N, C-alpha and C positions, 0 to 999 in steps of 0.2 A: 220731547222723547228723545232716548238714546237706544240705539242699536249697536250689541255686541255680536261680534261672531268671533265663535272660538273652534279651533280646529288642530288636529292631528292627523298629518299627511305623510305617507310613508316617503323616507330621502335614502333607501337602501343602495338604487341604482341611478346610473345617469338620467334617464328618462323620469324616473320618480322624481328627483330633485328638479329638473327642468319642468314638471307638471305643476310640483308645489310652488315654484317660482312664479309660473304664470297664473296661480291661484292667488298669490299674494300681489301681482301687479294687477289683477283683476280688481281687487279689493280697493287698491290704491285708486285705478282709474275711476270707481265707482263712488269714490269721495271718502273712504274710509280713512282713519289715520291708526297707524300701528301704537297700540295701549302697553300690550307688552309682544313678545317674540310670538306668540301664537293667537294673539288676542287683538281684534280691531274693533274700533269704534267709530260710529257716525252719529251725528246730531241730527235729528229731523222734526219739523214743525208739527207733524202728527202723524199717527200711525198709518196712513194713506199711503206715505210716501214711501213705505216697505214695500207694497204690493209690485210695484215693478221690477223691486232690487231681487225679490226671491227667487223668481225662474233663472236669473242669471246666475245667482248663489248655487242654486241647485244643479244647474246643467253644467257647471263647470268644476264639480267637486272629482278630484282625480280617483280613480279606481282604488277602493281599500281605504280611502281618505274618511276621517268623521268630521262633521260640522256641526255646531251648535249654534243656534241665532237666536239672541234672546233680547227681548225688548224692557228697557228700563223709563220709569217714568224719570221725570227731573229731580223730586224729592228722592227717589231710590238711588239715583246717581249721586245726589250731595250728601246722601247718607253714608257714603262709602268711605272704607277706612284707608289708607294709602301709607305705607311704610317704606322708607327709604334708611336700611339699617336701621338703627335705634330710632332715628326720629321718624316723625308722622308729618304728612303733608296734607292738605286740602284736595279734593278732587277736582280735575278742572271744571271751570265755570262752562255753562251753557255759552252757544255765541249770543251776543246781544241783538246779531242782525244779519241775516244771510245775505251776502253780497254777491250779485251776478256779474256786474260790471263795474271798473273802477273808472268811470267818467274822465276823471281828471288827468290821469295818466295817459287813457287812448284817445284823449280828445273826441269822446263821443257826444254827441248831442244828448243833451238832459231829456228826460219825458217830460210831458207837461200834465 
């Protein structure tokens, strides 16, 4: 399942710009990738992975900010149309495997 976070955040003052950047950094820290300027996406194995994210996403919305969180199935994500100028491209594929540790680079022992 894919999670989309779309937002409009005020950026007229220096404090508003700082708050908007803080929200973008929070999304990156939570594992989201920038899909477009104010649209971030994240792949989750199932919907229960969204539960711990929602309180953080909600609590950090800047004053007068507008945020929408949408859940999409893999089929819905794959049915997306992407246009780059006049050409069409396929949507990003879902990750084949969630990697928690890269054992070879860090010389960590392999689990049994």
